[in-house]
C-alpha positions in Angstrom: 112.3 143.2 117.5 109.4 141.1 118.7 105.7 141.1 117.8 103.6 143.0 120.4 101.5 140.2 121.8 99.8 141.1 125.1 102.1 140.0 127.9 101.0 136.6 129.1 97.4 136.8 128.2 94.5 134.4 127.7 92.1 134.8 124.8 89.0 133.3 123.1 88.4 132.7 119.4 84.8 133.6 118.4 83.8 135.0 115.1 81.1 137.7 115.3 78.7 135.7 113.2 78.6 133.2 116.2 77.4 135.8 118.7 73.9 135.6 120.1 71.3 137.9 118.6 67.6 137.8 117.6 68.3 138.5 113.9 69.6 135.3 112.4 73.3 136.0 112.7 75.7 137.5 115.2 76.3 141.2 114.7 78.0 144.3 116.1 75.1 145.3 118.4 74.3 144.8 122.1 75.4 141.2 122.0 78.9 142.2 120.9 79.1 144.6 123.9 77.8 141.9 126.2 80.4 139.5 124.8 83.2 141.9 125.5 81.9 142.4 129.0 81.8 138.7 129.6 85.4 138.3 128.2 86.5 141.0 130.7 84.7 139.3 133.6 86.4 136.0 132.6 89.8 137.7 132.8 90.5 137.2 129.1 92.5 140.0 127.5 92.2 139.0 123.9 89.3 138.4 121.4 90.3 136.7 118.2 88.1 136.9 115.1 88.2 135.4 111.7 88.5 137.6 108.5 85.8 140.2 108.6 85.2 140.7 104.8 82.0 140.0 102.9 81.6 136.3 102.2 80.8 134.6 98.9 80.3 131.0 97.8 80.3 128.7 100.8 80.0 131.6 103.3 83.7 131.2 104.1 85.5 134.2 105.7 88.5 133.1 103.8 86.8 133.5 100.4 85.8 137.2 100.5 84.7 139.6 97.8 87.3 142.0 99.1 90.4 142.1 101.2 89.5 145.6 102.4 85.7 145.7 102.9 83.7 144.6 105.9 80.8 142.1 105.9 77.4 144.0 105.8 75.8 141.0 107.4 77.5 142.0 110.7 75.8 145.3 110.8 73.5 145.6 113.8 69.8 146.2 113.0 69.4 147.7 116.4 72.1 150.2 115.6 70.2 151.2 112.5 67.1 151.7 114.6 69.1 154.0 116.9 70.1 156.0 113.9 66.5 156.4 112.7 67.2 154.3 109.5 64.8 151.5 110.5 61.9 151.0 112.8 61.7 148.1 115.4 58.7 146.8 113.6 60.6 146.4 110.4 63.0 144.0 112.1 60.2 141.4 112.6 61.2 139.1 109.6 64.7 138.8 111.0 63.4 137.6 114.4 61.8 134.6 112.6 65.2 133.3 111.5 66.9 130.5 113.5 68.8 131.6 116.6 70.8 128.3 117.0 72.7 128.6 113.7 73.2 130.9 110.7 70.9 130.2 107.7 73.0 132.3 105.3 70.5 132.0 102.4 67.7 133.6 104.4 69.9 136.0 106.3 71.2 137.3 103.0 67.7 137.9 101.6 66.2 139.5 104.7 69.1 141.5 106.0 70.1 142.9 102.6 66.5 144.0 102.0 66.6 146.0 105.3 70.0 147.4 104.6 68.7 148.6 101.2 65.9 150.4 103.0 68.3 151.9 105.5 70.5 153.2 102.7 67.5 154.9 101.0 66.7 156.7 104.2 70.3 157.7 104.8 70.1 159.8 101.7 67.3 161.8 103.3 67.1 163.7 106.5 67.8 160.5 108.6 71.4 160.5 107.5 72.1 164.2 108.1 73.8 163.8 111.6 76.3 161.4 110.2 76.9 162.8 106.7 80.2 164.5 107.5 81.6 161.3 108.9 80.4 159.4 105.8 82.0 161.9 103.4 85.3 161.6 105.4 85.1 157.8 105.2 84.4 157.9 101.5 87.5 160.1 100.9 89.7 158.1 103.2 88.8 154.8 101.7 88.2 155.8 98.0 91.3 153.8 96.8 89.4 150.5 97.5 85.9 151.6 98.3 84.9 152.8 94.8 86.1 149.7 93.0 84.5 147.5 95.6 81.1 149.3 95.4 81.1 149.1 91.6 82.1 145.5 91.7 79.3 144.5 94.0 76.7 146.5 92.0 77.9 144.8 88.8 77.7 141.4 90.5 74.1 142.0 91.4 73.3 143.1 87.9 74.8 139.9 86.6 72.9 137.7 89.1 76.0 137.0 91.1 78.1 135.6 88.2 81.9 135.9 88.5 83.5 138.9 86.8 85.1 136.7 84.1 81.5 135.9 82.9 80.5 139.6 82.5 80.6 141.4 79.2 84.3 141.5 78.0 84.5 145.3 78.2 83.4 145.3 81.9 85.6 142.3 82.7 88.7 144.0 81.4 87.6 147.4 82.8 87.3 149.4 79.6 87.1 153.0 80.8 84.0 154.0 78.7 82.1 150.9 79.8 83.0 151.5 83.5 81.7 155.1 83.2 78.4 153.9 81.7 78.0 151.3 84.4 78.7 153.8 87.1 76.0 156.1 85.8 73.5 153.2 85.3 74.1 151.7 88.8 74.7 154.9 90.7 72.1 154.1 93.4 73.3 150.6 94.0 76.9 151.8 94.1 76.1 154.4 96.7 74.2 151.8 98.8 77.3 149.6 98.8 79.4 152.5 100.0 77.0 153.2 102.8 77.0 149.6 103.9 80.8 149.8 104.3 80.4 153.1 106.3 77.9 151.5 108.6 80.1 148.5 109.1 83.2 150.5 109.9 81.2 152.8 112.2 79.8 149.9 114.2 83.1 148.1 114.3 84.8 151.2 115.6 82.3 151.4 118.5 82.9 147.7 119.2 86.7 148.2 119.1 86.5 151.2 121.4 84.4 149.2 123.9 86.9 146.3 123.8 89.8 148.7 124.5 87.9 150.3 127.4 87.7 146.8 129.0 91.3 146.0 128.4 90.6 143.6 125.6 93.0 143.4 122.6 91.5 142.5 119.2 93.3 139.8 117.1 92.2 139.8 113.5 93.0 137.5 110.6 94.6 138.2 107.2 94.4 135.4 104.7 97.5 135.1 102.5 95.4 134.7 99.3 92.2 136.5 98.0 89.3 135.0 96.1 89.5 135.1 92.3 85.9 136.5 92.2 86.8 139.6 94.2 87.1 143.3 93.7 90.8 142.9 94.4 91.5 140.7 91.4 89.0 142.5 89.1 90.4 145.9 89.9 94.1 145.0 89.9 94.5 142.0 87.6 98.2 142.9 86.9 99.1 141.9 90.5 97.9 138.3 89.9 99.0 135.5 87.6 96.1 135.4 85.2 95.7 134.4 81.6 94.3 136.6 78.8 90.8 135.4 79.7 91.3 136.7 83.3 91.4 133.2 84.8 94.3 131.9 86.9 97.1 130.1 85.1 97.9 128.4 88.5 96.2 128.3 91.8 97.0 128.0 95.5 96.7 125.0 97.8 98.7 122.8 100.1 100.1 119.3 99.6 98.7 116.3 101.5 98.6 117.0 105.2 96.8 116.2 108.5 93.5 117.5 107.0 93.5 115.8 103.6 95.3 112.9 101.9 95.0 114.7 98.6 96.1 118.0 100.0 93.8 121.1 99.8 93.1 122.7 96.4 92.1 126.2 97.5 91.8 127.6 94.0 92.8 131.1 94.8 94.9 133.0 92.2 98.6 133.4 92.9 100.3 136.7 93.2 102.7 138.1 90.7 105.3 138.7 93.4 107.8 140.4 90.9 105.1 143.0 90.0 104.2 143.4 93.7 107.9 144.0 94.5 108.3 146.5 91.7 105.5 148.5 93.3 107.2 148.3 96.7 104.4 146.0 98.0 102.0 149.0 98.1 98.9 146.8 97.8 99.9 144.7 100.7 100.9 147.7 102.8 97.5 149.3 102.3 95.9 146.0 103.1 97.6 145.8 106.5 96.9 149.5 107.2 93.2 148.9 106.6 92.8 145.8 108.7 94.8 147.5 111.5 92.1 150.2 111.6 89.8 147.4 112.9 92.1 145.2 115.1 95.3 145.6 117.1 97.2 142.5 115.9 96.7 140.1 113.0 97.1 136.4 112.6 98.8 136.1 109.2 97.2 133.0 107.7 99.5 130.5 105.9 102.7 132.3 106.9 104.8 129.6 105.2 103.5 130.7 101.8 105.5 133.9 102.1 108.7 131.8 102.2 107.5 129.2 99.6 104.0 128.5 98.3 102.4 125.4 96.8 101.6 126.1 93.1 99.0 123.9 91.4 98.4 124.1 87.7 94.9 125.5 86.8 92.5 122.7 86.0 94.3 120.1 88.3 92.0 117.6 90.0 93.8 117.6 93.3 96.6 119.6 95.1 98.9 116.5 94.7 99.9 117.9 91.3 101.6 121.0 92.7 105.1 122.2 93.5 106.9 124.5 95.9 107.8 128.0 94.5 109.9 130.5 96.4 107.9 133.5 97.9 109.0 137.0 98.6 110.4 136.1 102.1 112.2 138.7 104.3 112.1 141.5 101.7 108.3 141.6 101.9 108.2 141.7 105.7 110.9 144.4 106.0 108.9 146.6 103.7 105.7 146.0 105.8 107.7 146.6 109.0 109.0 149.9 107.7 105.4 151.0 106.7 103.8 150.0 109.9 106.7 150.9 112.2 106.6 147.3 113.4 105.2 143.9 112.7 102.0 143.4 114.7 101.7 139.8 113.4 101.1 136.3 114.8 102.5 133.9 112.2 100.2 130.9 111.4 103.0 128.4 110.9 101.1 125.2 110.9 101.3 122.3 108.5 104.3 121.2 106.5 106.9 123.6 107.8 110.5 123.7 106.7 113.6 124.9 108.5 113.6 127.9 106.1 110.1 128.9 107.4 111.2 128.6 111.0 114.3 130.7 110.3 112.3 133.4 108.5 109.8 133.6 111.5 112.6 133.8 114.0 114.6 136.3 112.0 111.5 138.6 111.9 110.9 138.1 115.7 107.4 136.8 115.0 105.5 134.4 117.4 104.3 131.2 115.9 101.4 128.9 116.8 101.2 125.6 118.7 98.1 123.4 118.6 97.5 120.9 121.3 95.4 118.6 119.3 98.4 117.9 117.1 100.7 117.1 120.0 99.7 113.6 121.2 101.2 111.2 118.7 103.2 109.5 121.4 106.5 111.4 121.0 107.4 113.1 124.3 109.6 115.5 122.3 106.8 116.8 120.0 107.1 120.5 119.4 103.5 121.1 120.3 103.7 119.6 123.8 103.7 122.4 126.3 107.1 121.5 127.9 108.7 122.1 124.5 107.4 125.7 123.9 109.4 128.9 123.7 107.9 131.8 125.5 107.4 133.8 122.3 104.5 131.9 120.9 100.7 131.4 121.0 99.2 128.0 122.1 95.8 127.0 120.9 93.7 124.0 122.1 92.4 124.0 118.5 91.6 126.4 115.7 88.6 127.1 113.5 89.7 124.3 111.2 89.9 121.7 114.0 87.2 119.7 115.5 86.3 120.8 119.0 88.6 119.4 121.7 85.8 117.1 123.0 85.0 116.0 119.4 88.7 115.4 118.6 89.2 113.3 121.7 86.1 111.2 121.0 87.3 110.5 117.4 91.0 110.1 118.0 92.8 106.8 117.8 93.1 105.1 121.2 96.9 105.4 121.2 96.5 109.2 121.0 93.9 109.3 123.6 96.0 107.1 126.0 99.1 109.3 125.5 96.9 112.4 126.0 95.6 111.1 129.3 99.1 110.1 130.5 100.5 113.5 129.6 97.7 115.5 131.2 97.2 113.1 134.1 93.6 113.0 133.2 90.8 110.4 133.0 89.4 112.1 129.9 86.0 113.0 131.3 86.6 116.7 131.0 89.2 116.6 128.3 88.4 120.1 126.9 89.2 121.7 130.3 92.2 119.5 130.8 93.6 120.9 127.5 92.7 124.4 128.5 94.6 124.0 131.8 97.6 122.6 129.8 97.6 125.6 127.4 97.0 128.3 130.1 99.7 126.8 132.4 102.3 126.8 129.6 105.1 129.4 129.2 103.5 130.6 125.9 102.8 134.3 126.0 99.4 133.8 124.6 96.9 131.0 125.2 93.8 130.9 123.1 90.8 128.5 122.8 87.7 128.5 120.7 84.6 129.3 122.8 83.4 125.8 121.9 86.2 124.3 124.0 85.4 126.5 127.0 81.8 125.3 126.7 83.1 121.7 126.3 81.0 121.1 123.2 81.3 118.2 120.8 81.7 117.9 117.1 78.2 119.3 116.5 79.7 122.7 117.4 82.6 122.5 114.9 83.1 125.8 112.9 84.7 124.4 109.8 85.7 121.1 108.1 88.5 121.8 105.6 87.7 120.5 102.2 83.9 120.5 102.8 82.3 123.1 100.5 78.9 123.5 102.4 77.6 123.5 105.9 80.5 125.4 107.6 80.6 128.6 109.5 77.1 128.3 110.9 77.7 127.7 114.6 76.3 130.1 117.2 76.4 130.4 120.9 73.3 131.1 123.0 73.3 134.0 125.4 72.2 131.6 128.2 75.5 129.6 127.7 77.6 132.6 128.7 77.0 132.3 132.4 78.6 134.1 135.4 79.8 130.7 136.7 81.6 130.0 133.4 83.2 133.4 133.5 84.3 132.8 137.1 85.9 129.5 136.1 87.8 131.2 133.3 88.9 134.0 135.5 90.3 131.5 138.0 92.3 129.8 135.2 93.6 133.2 134.1 94.5 134.1 137.7 96.2 130.8 138.6 98.5 130.9 135.6 99.3 134.6 135.7 97.2 135.7 132.7 95.0 138.3 134.3 
């Protein structure tokens, strides 16, 4: 059985926060509709996004307060105006925020203020037309929604402090303390539930429009969750924590392309034995929830399911870690049974063993190839297009890479020279040379970050791994998404059979 990738498609990676809008951050309003229309005009049949959860410290989509919830910052203010929950005049402070990048500090302040106002009005007559759908949403998602809403309300009450710094009775979820907190913070808890309803409603509209245009949505499931999350607070028994609620070991990766010291992610590790004893129910529900939003998922750090890098808590770098065996095939067979398939793209980058390749192939999952990693001078490199199997996805680069133009400008001359020889290029339009190499390959799926299609430099990079601040802020301007650019992409998709 193989993963249901769209047959020979081209796609673009763009997180919704990067969409154009007048409100400080990309959202699920008219700009999302216009973006899907542009994708369709460009002949691209796939839109890839990063994880959609609410972000915490560092604004990273990979460090979310919940593996199930959506990010309220993506809610469209214009959609709230249409529902009668806000007036256009009340959006004025958002219009003063930067349009060229996301200033998360100010976006958080101004947008959450307006969302709070909308939540108050929803409780009155303004919410009446949508109340039945809201009640159905609450009932359908109660298994994660109630814990998440309480968690966020308590975080606000504790000025954002991590749950391990709350009163001990709340941190360890004493039933009497939780009941008291629920009564005290009832209004804030209800507001958090409403934000999730609004996010899911708007995303549903976005998804339906994508499907009407023949665009498949590819989401992203990080292997690990943040320690300061509703997931760990509500289900501590599923994670390897000490008596104080803090991890006894954390996740990371050994030294690699991105970092000589490896990457010390700091996420708590799963208690896989406990997960297995519960038939992987938490993971099954996680996949079910994300597949309400998207059609396929990129499973981040796929190799960690075969073996993961365990670093002792308190270690200075990831160099101090060791490989530990993961749940492997048994996990995926349970997920396959639950979902009646495995709609998964395996992110199999980094230090990959033969065991990881074997697991991927036994499961019939497509892996990833990244062109920026291909030009070390070895004509047999697995990431060079002539080496690809059909059942894979090729990327010019990912959200963790520099843009293709930026990569080429900073690469060693030996890499640049081999790249030019391989592509028969003079290097002046290297981003589009790489696009053509990806799109012309046999790979079923070819994907590029929008920054590469725009041929932008390092100033447009989305993320620098290991850098705690200053990431995830890039935005595209509406004027950059021209008809001429769409025609050029459509020609590429036509020439290489990806329409």
